[in-house]
VODREN-465176 format. One record per residue: x, y, z of N, C-alpha, C in turn. Coordinates in steps of 0.2 Angstrom, whole numbers, plus 5000, padded with zeros to 4 digits. Example, Ala and Ser with C-alpha at 12.3 -4.5 7.8 and 13.67 -1.06 7.14 Angstrom:
<pts>
506649725039506249785039506649845039 506449895035506849955036506450005039 
</pts>
This chain:
<pts>
561855845523562055835530561455845535 561355795539560855805544561155845550 560755895552560955935558560655905564 560955915570560755895576560655815576 561155785574561055705574560855675580 561055705586560855685592560155685594 559855735591559055735592558655685589 558955645584558555595581558555535585 558855525591558755465595559355415594 559255365598559855315598559755265593 560255225591560955245593561255305589 561555345592561855405588562355385582 562655325583563155305578562755285572 562155265572561755245566561755305562 561555365565561355425561562055455559 562555445562563255475560563455435554 563355365554563555325548563055335542 562355345544561955355538562055425535 562255465539562455535536563055525531 563555495534564155485530564055445523 563655385524563555355518563155385513 562755435515562355475510562755525506 563355525508563855565504564255535499 564155465499564555415495564155395490 564355395483564055365478563955295478 563355265477563255195478562755175473 562655205467562155175463562355105461 561855065459562054995457562654995451 563154955452563654955448564254995450 564155035454564655085457564755085464 564855025467564855025474565655025476 566155035472566855035474566955075480 566755145480566855185485566555165492 565955145492565555125498565955065501 566155015497566454955499567154975502 567555025499568155045502568055075509 567455115509567355145516567155095521 566755045520566654995525567254955526 567554935522568154895523568654935527 568854995526569255035530569055045537 568355055537568055055544568154995548 568054935545568154875548568954865550 569354885546570054875547570254925553 569954985553570155035558569955005565 569354965565569154935571569454865573 569954845569570254785570569954715568 569454725563569154665561569354635554 569354575553569554535547569054555541 569254565535568854575530569054535524 568554525519568754485513568254505508 568554505502568154525496568154465491 567554445488567554395484567654425476 567554375471567754395465567254445461 566654445464566154495461566054565465 566454565471566454625475566054625481 565754565483565454555490565954565495 565754595500566254605506565954575512 566454535516566254515522566654535528 566454545533566854565539566654515544 567254485547567154425552567354455559 566854445564567054455571566954395575 567454365577567454305581567154315588 566854265591566554265598567054285603 566954305608567354325613567754265616 567354205617567554145619567654095613 568154085610568254055604568153975605 567653945602567553875602567353855596 567453785595567353755588566553755587 566153745591565453745590565053805591 565453865591565053925592564553935586 563953965588563453975583563754035578 563654025572563854075567563254105564 563254175565562654215562562854265557 562454265551562554305546562154365546 562354425547561954485546562154515539 561654535535561754545528561354605526 561654645521561254705518561654705511 561354755507561654765500561954835500 562454845496562754915496562454965491 562154935486561954985481561255015483 561055065479560355095480560055115473 559455115473559155145467559255215466 559455245461559555315460559055345455 558555375458557955405455557955475457 557755515453557655585454557055615451 556755665453556155695450556355735444 555855745440555955785434556155855436 556755885433556955955434557455955440 557555905443558055905449558755895446 559155935448559855935446560255895451 560455835450560855795454561255745451 561855745452562355695449562455635454 562155585453562255525458562955505459 563355515454564055495454564555535458 564255585460564755635464564355675470 563755685468563355735473563155705479 563255725485562955695491562155705491 561755665494561055665495560955725499 560355765498560155815502559655795507 559855775513559455745518559055795521 558455785523557955825526557455795531 557355825536556855795541556155825539 555655795539554955815537554455785543 553955815543553455795548552755785544 552555715545551855695542551455675548 550855705549550355685554550755675561 551155725562551555725569552055675569 552255645564552755595564553355615560 553955605563554555635559554855585554 555055605548555255555543555955595540 556355545538556955575534556855565527 556955615523556955605516557555635512 557655625506558155665502557755705497 557955765497557555815493557655795485 557155785482557055765475557355705472 557555665477557955605475557755545480 557955485477557855425482558355435488 558155415494558555425500559055375501 558955315498559455255499559355225505 558855235509558755195515558755115514 558455105507558555035504559155035501 559755005504559754975510560255005514 560355075514560755115518560655105525 560055085528559955065535560355005536 560354955532560754895534561454905535 561754945530562454965531562555005538 562155055539562255095545562155055551 561655005552561554965557562154915558 562454885553562954845554563654875556 563754935553564354975555564254995563 563655015565563555035572563654975576 563454915574563554855578564354845579 564754845573565454845573565754885578 565554955578565855005582565754985590 565154965591564954955598565254885601 565454845597565754785598566554805600 566754845595567454865596567554905603 567054945604567154985610566954945617 566754885616566554845622565954855624 565454895621564754905623564354845622 564554805617564154745615564654685615 564554625618564954565618564554505617 564854465613564454395612564954345613 564854305619565254255620565254195616 564654175613564554115609564354125602 564454185599564254195593564854225588 564954195583565354215577564954255572 565054315571564754355567565054365560 564654355555564854365548564454415545 564754475544564354535542564454545534 563954525530563954525523563654585520 564054615515563854675511563854655504 563254645500563254615494563254675489 563454665482563354705477562754705472 562654755469562154755463561454715465 561254725471560554685472560054715468 560054785467559454815463559454805456 559954775453559954765446560054685444 559654645449559654575447560054535452 560054555458560354515464561054485462 561454525459562054495456562554475461 562654505467563054485472562854425475 562254415477561954355480562054295475 561954305468561954255463562654225463 563154265463563854255462564354245468 563954245474564454235480564754165480 565354165482565754105483565454055488 565453995487565053945491565453935498 566053955498566453945504566454015508 566054065506566154135508565754135515 565254095516564854095522564854035526 564854035532564753975536564153975541 563854035541563254045546562653995546 562353975552561753935552561153985551 561154045554560654085553560754145549 560354165545560454225540559954275542 560154335545559654395546559854445541 559354455536559354505531559054565533 559354625532559154685535558854735529 558454695525558154735519557454735519 557054725525556354735525556154805527 555554815527555354895527554754905532 554654855537554154875542554354845549 554454895554554754875560554354825565 553754815563553354765567553254695563 553654685558553454625554554154585552 554054525551554654485548554454455542 554954455537554754415530555154355530 554754305528555054235528554954205521 554754235516554654215509554654265505 554754255498554754305493554654275486 554454315482554354295475554954285471 554954245466555554245461555354285455 555854305451555654345446556154335440 555954375434556354365428556154435424 556654455419556454505415556354475408 555854505404555754495397555854555393 556354555389556554615385556454605378 556254655374556154645367556554705364 556954685359557254735355557054735348 556854795346556454795339556954845334 557054815329557454855324557054905321 557354965320556955025318557255045311 556955045306557155075299556855145299 557155185302556855255302556755285295 556155325294556155365288556055435290 556155475285556055545287555355575285 555155615289554455645287554555705282 554055715278554155765273553955835276 554555865276554455935280554055985276 553955975269553656015265552856025267 552655975270551955975273551856015279 552456045282552356085288552056045294 552355985296552055945301552155985308 551755975313551856005319552155955324 552755975327553055925332552755945339 552455895342552055895348552355845353 552455865360552655825365552155805370 551955745370551455715375551855685381 551755715387552055695393551655675399 551855625402551555605408552055605414 551955645419552355655425551955655432 552355655437552055665443551755605447 551855545444551555485447551955465453 551655425457551955395463552555345461 552455305456552855255455552955205461 553555185462553655135468553955065465 553955025470554254955469553754915465 554054885460553654845455553454775459 553654765465553454705468552954725474 553254755479552854775485552354825484 552354865479551854915477551354895471 551454835468551154825462550354815463 550154805469549454785471549054855473 549454905473549154975476548755015471 548754985464548355025459548655085457 549255095458549655155455549655155448 549655215445549655215438550355205435 550455175429551055165425551055215420 551555255420551655315415551655285408 551955235407551955205400551255185397 550955155402550255125399549755185399 549855245403549455305401549555335395 550255345393550455375387550255335381 550255265382550055225376549255225375 548955235381548155245380548055305376 548355355377548255415373548455405366 549055375364549255365357548755315354 548555265358548055215355547455245352 547155295356546555325355546655385349 547255415350547455465344547455425337 547755365337547755325331547155305328 546655295332545955275330545555335327 545755395328545455455326545755495320 546455485320546855525315547455495314 547855535310548555505308549055545311 549555515313550155555316550755505315 551355535317551955495317552355505323 552655455326553055455332553755465330 554055515333554755535332555155495337 554955495344555255475349554855455355 555055405359554555375364555055355370 554855375376555355355381554855355388 555055305392554655295399555055245403 555055265410555355225415556055215413 556455185418557155165417557355105422 556955075425557155025429556654965429 556954905429556454845428556054835435 556354855440556054845447555654905450 555454955445555155015447554555025443 553955045446553355065442553555135439 553455135432553655195429553255255431 553655315433553255375435553255425430 553655425424553655475419553755435412 553355465407553455445400553255505396 553555495390553355555385553555525378 553155555373553255545366553255615362 553655615357553655665352553355645346 552855675344552455665338552455715333 552355695326552155745321551455735319 551155795318550455785315550355845311 549855835306549655895302549255945305 549356005302548956065305548256055305 547956025300547156015300546955965306 547455925308547255875314547355905321 547655965321547955995327547356005332 546856045330546256065334545855995336 545655955332545355895334545655855339 546355845338546755805342546855835349 546855905349546855935356546155925359 545655925356544955915359544955835362 545255795358545255725360545755715366 546255755366546755745371546455775378 546055825378545755855383545255805386 544855765382544355715384544755655388 545255635384545655575387545955595394 546155655394546555685400546055685406 545455705405544955705410544755635412 544655595408544555525409545055495414 545655505412546255485415546255505423 546255575423546255605430545655575434 545055565431544555535435544655465437 544955425433545155355434545655355440 546155395441546655395446546655445451 546055485452546055545456546155525463 545955465466546055445472546755415474 547155405469547755365469548355415467 548255455462548755495459548555565459 548655595465548355665465548855715462 549455695460549955745457550055735450 549655685447549755675440549755735435 550255745431550255795426550255765419 549855795415549755765408549755825403 550255835399550355885395550455865387 550155905383550155895376550355965373 550955985371551156055369551656045363 551656105359552056105353552756115356 553256085351553956085353554256135348 554456195351554656245346555356235344 555556245338556256235335556456165334 555956115334556156045334556456035327 556956005326557255985319557355915317 557255865322557355805320556755775316 556955755310556455735305556255655305 556755615309556655545309555955525312 555655475309555055445312555055375311 554555345316554455275315554055255309 554255205306553755185300553055175303 552555185299551855185301551655115303 551855065300551754995301551954975308 552654995309552954975315552555015321 552455075320552055115325551455085327 551055055322550455025324550554965328 551054925326551154865329551454875336 551754925337552054945344551454965348 550955005346550355025350549954955351 549854915347549554855348549854815354 550554805353550854765359550754805366 550854865366550854905373550154915375 549754925371549054935373548754865376 548954815373548654745375549054715380 549554745382550054705387549754715394 549754655397549554655404550054685408 549754725414550254755418549854755425 550254735430550054735437549954665439 549554655445549354585448549054545443 549254485442548854435438548454385442 548754365448548354325452548554335459 548154315464548254325471548454255474 548854255480549054195483548454155486 548354095484547754055486547754045494 548254055498548154045505548354105509 548854145507549054205511548654265509 548254285513547754345512548154405509 547854445504548154505502548854505499 549054445497549754435494549654415487 550054455483550054445475550454385474 550154335470550454275468550954285462 550654315457550954325451550854395448 551354425445551254495442551654505436 551554565432552054585427552054665427 552554685425552754765426552954785419 552654825415552954865410553354915412 554054905412554554945416554754995412 554954985406555255045402555255035395 555255095391555355095384555755145382 556255135377556655185375556955165368 557055225364557355215357558155235358 558555185356559255195356559555185349 559655245346559855235339559355205335 559555145332559055115327558655055331 558655055337558354995341557855025346 557254995346556755015352556754955357 556954975363556954925368556354925373 556054875374555454865379555654815384 555654845391555854805396555254785401 555154725402554654705407554854665412 554554655418554754605423554154565426 554354505427553754455429554054435436 553554425441553654395447553154345449 553354295453552854245455553154205461 552654185466552854155472552954075470 552754055464552953985461553253985455 553653945454554053945447553653935441 553053885442552653875436552353935433 552053975438551654035436552154085433 552754085436553254135433553454115426 553554055424553654035417553054045413 552454035415551854045411551854115409 551854165414551754235412552354265408 552954245409553454265404553454235397 553154175397553054145390552454185387 551954205390551454245387551654315385 552154345389552454405386552854395380 553154345380553554325374553054315368 552554275369552054265364551754325361 551554375365551354435364551754475359 552454475361552854515356552954475349 552954405349553054375343552354375339 551854385342551154395339551154455335 551554505337551554575333552054565327 552654525329553154525323553654475325 553754415322554154365323554954395323 555054455320555654475319555954515325 555454525330555654555336556154505340 556654535343557154495346556954495354 556754435357556554435364557054385368 557254415374557654375378557454385385 557554335389557454335396558054335400 558154375405558754375409558554395416 559054385421558954405427558554365432 558454295429557954255433558254245440 557854245445558054225452557454185455 557654135460557154095463556754135469 556154105470555754125476556054095482 555754115488555954085494555354065498 555353995498554753965501554653975509 554154005511554054015518554153955523 554453965528554553905533554253935540 553653915542553353945548553553905554 553953855553554153815559554953825560 555253875557555953895558556053905565 556653885567556853895574557053965575 557353995569557554065569556954115570 556354095566555754135567555554135574 555554075577555254065584555654115589 556354115588556754155592556554225591 556454245585556254315583555554335586 555154295585554454305588554454315596 554854265599554854275606555154335608 555654355605556054415607555554475606 555254475600554754535599554254545604 553954485606553454485611553754505618 554354485619554654505625554754575626 554954605620555054685620554454725620 553954705616553454745614552754725616 552754665619552154635622551554625617 551754605611551254595606551554545600 551154515597551454475591551654515585 552154495582552354525576551954495570 551954535564551654515558552254465555 552054405552552454365549552254355542 552554365537552254365530552854345524 552554335519552954335513552854395509 553254415504553154475500553254455493 552954505489552954495481553454535479 554154515481554754555479555254505479 555854525476556354475476556854495482 557054445486557554465491558154415490 558754435493559354395492559254335496 558854335501558754275505558654205501 558154215496557954165491558654135488 559054175485559654145482560154125487 560254155493560754135498560454065501 559854055502559553995504559653935499 559653955493559753905488560453885488 560953935489561653915489561853885496 561553895501561753875507561053845510 560853785508560253755510560153745517 560653735521560553715528560453785532 560553835529560453905533559753925534 559553945540558853965541558954045540 558354075537558454145535557754185537 557854245538557354295540557554365538 557054405536557154475534556754525538 557154575540556854625545557154695543 556854745547557154815546556654865549 556854925549556454985551555955005546 555455045548554955065543555255115538 555155095531555355135526554755135521 554555195518554055195513554255225507 553955215501554055245495554755225492 554955165493555655145490555655145483 556255155480556355155473556055215470 555855265473555555325471555855385475 555755445472555955505476555555525482 555055485483554655495489554855445495 555355415494555655365499555755405505 555555375511555655405517555755355523 556155375528556255325534555955355540 555555315543555255335549555755345555 555855405558556455405562556455365568 555855365571555755335578555855255577 555755235571555755155570556455135570 556955185569557655165569557855135576 557655175581557855155588557555095590 556855085588556455035590556754965587 556954965580557254915577557954895580 558354945582558954935584558954895591 558454915595558354885602558154805601 557754795596557554725594558154685592 558554715587559054685584559554655590 559754705594560254685599559954635604 559254645606558954595610558954525607 558854525601558854465597559554435597 560054465596560754435596560954415603 560654455608560854425615560454365617 559854355614559454295615559754235612 559954245606560254195602560954175605 561254225608561954215611561854175617 
</pts>
């Protein structure tokens, strides 16, 4: 719970709602409770609601003067959040409230959640729309010529599911204002499309010979920044799985060992922050491998010292470890070939928009589940041809290692082509200049937004994405700049007034 909500600035209703929704579970796939809360709040305020077949919720607020040609505006956010926590943090996202806390960085106040993601992505959108609803109900805001459609979508973070499956008669709006961007002085008018490439590898485990007294060791990589695999992919942040594999690759060149278990990352749209492997090695190889480990550790820290100041790399014995299963040596070597040679990060830059990644790929997660090893990667591109080329290259890499690997592609979503001549963009720019006496930044992003899918389903609709300043999304470092909340609210209300 946030103390002294009134001290955080206007509108106070925003902070009250954000505080409330931070106590409600809303991981992707578990939005039932937050949907019921929003729907009940809308009903309490006297507004019509409707839920479609996949769980998207819409609240309709007609204009004060009902006319057939009134302009229909869609304000949209998603209900789910990325549920990530730091190693060692005890938190059950299915029932525990987020522990909100105000911190200060360079004399700037930020809101965080202790040890976990904050859920500002896209909790701020929920809170803004609920605030708008309440102020309209109280008569503090009126719109004579605007019909508002307030859309809350499901499962955005796990494949934009709600937007993909929205009913085609669910929306009528001409303008779509998406509240899922993260810079209070910029507008997003385009985004990358994406897809996941997933490999499932059958494991015929064998048992290590315990008579030779092998030493179980845990190699772990923790403390990385992580972040969003789209908007942060160009920042040079380390990928925990790639670092782990670099150690294993070099170990394999110098000595023999066996892999019992390997795990890293857990979301296709996040840069992995943590990874570990449990190895078995012979006693005579222990000291040489420790020396090699220390050498690679120093090289790794030197490589990332300006980017990953909190990286932790450990290689230690696992006392009392009894699991004797190991990966067959041939499979282990193939696995290391795949992962060590796998591209990760930006592949190309946009030819016309400065500093914008055109195409990228992210080695997102690896895990052993019973007798299968699953590797999840994600590819993004602002053009469909490049997206196809990069995911086909990933498939070829897997098949090069072994034709028996099962590879599938899923979660494909379209990009959103920027329209710099949009009437909605002109109104937004004019409003921004009117309020702040400067030009806003207008750009496309290397990440997926629901706007691309909604535009494809409703082609006559103009779209734009905006929001307050949020940093570190999809990681426990996520934080919301407190003063940007009021700044963005003032802009949003002025924008609706100007459209009205």
